[in-house]
C-alpha positions in Angstrom: 70.7 99.9 77.2 71.2 99.5 73.7 73.8 99.3 71.4 74.1 103.5 70.9 74.1 103.7 74.5 76.9 100.4 74.5 79.8 102.2 71.7 79.2 105.5 73.7 80.2 104.0 77.4 84.0 104.9 76.8 83.0 108.7 76.0 82.9 110.1 79.1 79.2 111.7 79.7 80.6 115.0 79.7 81.7 115.1 76.5 78.1 114.3 75.5 76.8 116.7 77.2 78.4 119.8 76.8 81.2 118.8 74.2 83.8 120.0 77.1 86.9 117.7 77.9 86.7 117.2 81.2 90.3 118.1 82.3 90.7 115.3 85.2 89.9 113.1 82.0 92.2 114.4 79.9 95.0 116.4 81.8 96.3 119.5 81.0 93.5 120.3 78.1 91.3 122.3 79.9 87.8 123.3 78.3 88.9 122.7 74.9 84.9 122.1 72.8 86.0 118.6 71.3 83.3 119.2 68.6 85.1 123.4 67.8 89.0 121.3 67.9 87.2 118.5 65.5 85.5 121.6 63.4 89.0 123.4 63.5 91.3 120.4 62.3 88.6 119.5 59.5 88.4 122.8 58.0 92.3 123.7 58.2 94.2 120.5 57.9 93.9 120.5 53.7 94.1 123.6 53.5 97.7 123.6 56.1 99.3 120.7 54.5 98.8 122.6 50.9 100.2 126.1 52.6 103.5 124.8 52.8 103.9 122.6 50.6 103.3 126.0 48.5 106.3 127.3 51.3 109.0 124.6 50.5 109.5 123.4 47.5 111.1 120.0 48.9 108.1 119.4 51.1 106.7 116.3 50.2 102.5 115.5 51.4 104.2 113.4 54.3 107.0 116.0 55.5 103.7 118.3 55.2 101.2 116.5 57.3 103.9 115.6 60.0 104.3 119.4 60.4 100.7 119.8 59.9 99.9 117.6 62.6 102.1 118.7 65.4 100.3 122.2 65.1 97.7 120.6 65.5 98.9 118.9 68.7 100.1 122.1 70.1 97.0 124.0 69.6 95.0 121.6 71.3 97.1 122.4 74.3 97.4 126.3 74.2 93.8 126.1 72.5 92.1 128.9 75.0 95.2 131.2 74.8 94.7 131.4 70.5 93.1 134.2 69.4 92.8 133.1 65.7 93.4 129.2 65.4 94.4 130.0 61.3 97.1 131.6 61.5 98.5 130.7 64.7 98.5 127.0 63.1 100.3 128.7 59.7 103.0 130.1 61.9 103.7 126.9 64.2 103.4 124.8 61.5 105.6 126.8 59.2 108.7 126.8 61.6 108.4 122.8 61.9 109.2 122.8 58.5 112.4 125.2 59.4 112.9 122.4 61.8 112.7 119.2 59.4 116.6 118.4 58.0 117.0 119.3 54.6 116.6 116.4 52.0 119.4 115.7 49.0 116.7 114.4 47.3 113.3 113.5 46.9 110.7 111.8 45.2 109.1 114.1 42.8 105.9 111.4 42.7 104.7 112.2 45.9 105.4 116.2 46.1 102.2 117.2 45.5 99.8 114.0 46.6 96.8 114.4 48.2 95.2 113.1 51.1 93.2 109.4 50.5 91.7 110.6 53.4 90.4 113.8 52.9 86.8 113.6 51.5 86.2 113.6 48.0 84.0 117.4 48.4 87.6 118.6 49.5 90.3 116.7 47.2 91.8 119.2 45.2 92.3 117.9 41.6 95.8 119.3 40.7 95.9 120.0 36.9 98.6 120.7 34.6 97.7 124.2 34.9 98.2 124.0 38.7 101.4 122.6 38.3 102.7 125.1 36.7 101.8 127.7 38.7 102.6 125.8 41.8 106.3 125.5 39.5 106.3 129.2 39.2 105.5 129.8 42.9 108.5 127.4 43.9 110.7 129.8 42.3 110.4 132.5 44.5 112.3 132.9 48.0 111.0 131.6 50.3 109.6 134.9 52.2 107.8 135.7 48.5 106.6 132.3 48.6 105.0 132.2 52.6 103.6 135.5 51.3 102.1 134.6 48.4 100.9 131.2 50.0 98.9 133.0 53.4 97.3 135.3 50.7 96.0 132.1 48.9 95.2 131.5 51.8 93.0 134.4 52.5 94.6 136.0 55.2 94.6 140.0 55.0 98.2 141.6 54.8 97.8 142.8 58.9 97.3 139.1 59.6 100.0 138.0 57.3 102.2 140.7 58.5 101.2 139.4 62.5 102.1 135.4 61.4 105.4 136.3 59.9 106.3 138.9 62.1 107.1 141.9 59.7 105.8 145.0 59.1 102.7 145.1 56.8 104.6 147.3 54.0 107.0 144.4 54.0 104.2 142.5 53.5 102.9 145.0 50.3 106.4 144.2 48.9 106.8 140.9 49.2 103.6 139.8 47.5 104.3 142.4 44.5 107.2 141.1 44.2 106.2 137.6 44.3 102.8 138.5 41.8 106.1 140.1 39.3 107.7 137.1 39.5 105.1 134.6 38.9 103.7 136.5 36.2 107.2 136.8 34.4 107.7 133.3 34.9 104.2 132.4 33.2 105.0 134.8 30.5 101.8 136.7 31.7 103.9 139.9 31.9 107.3 140.7 29.9 109.6 143.2 30.9 110.8 146.0 29.4 
């Protein structure tokens, strides 16, 4: 047995062969491909955190990361029944954020902190211009912020309607109002 085999001895053999978590070894999480789940986690976690920070004006990085982690924990359990993990994660994480206690004050310097553990290719450097846009988005009503953030994450109106449990027409109206308000706030569009 070489060093590689010794290092892998704690990994169940079923995981090495077919990437499925063995139900007897991991409780109720049956049939989940840990490679597929891990790929989803790596691909979606930074975007999920940013989505939550866009939706909630008082959310710091840690609040958003905690809610996102709770959503991924729930996804692991419900993996077999979830048909659209990206949408499902945003719905669950949004609800997690709604359940957290409101803060009277929060430190502004942590409001947009990027995770240090992200690969360099994933880190998004918030520039002054992006800060201005985020500030304009945070002035929107919560529903419009949520629609705007989901559009930014490239969800279709139909998917957004499903995530938010509203009609596509309501999504379109909220999107139009949000765009108009953000443009006005940024001075791109003048009323009158």
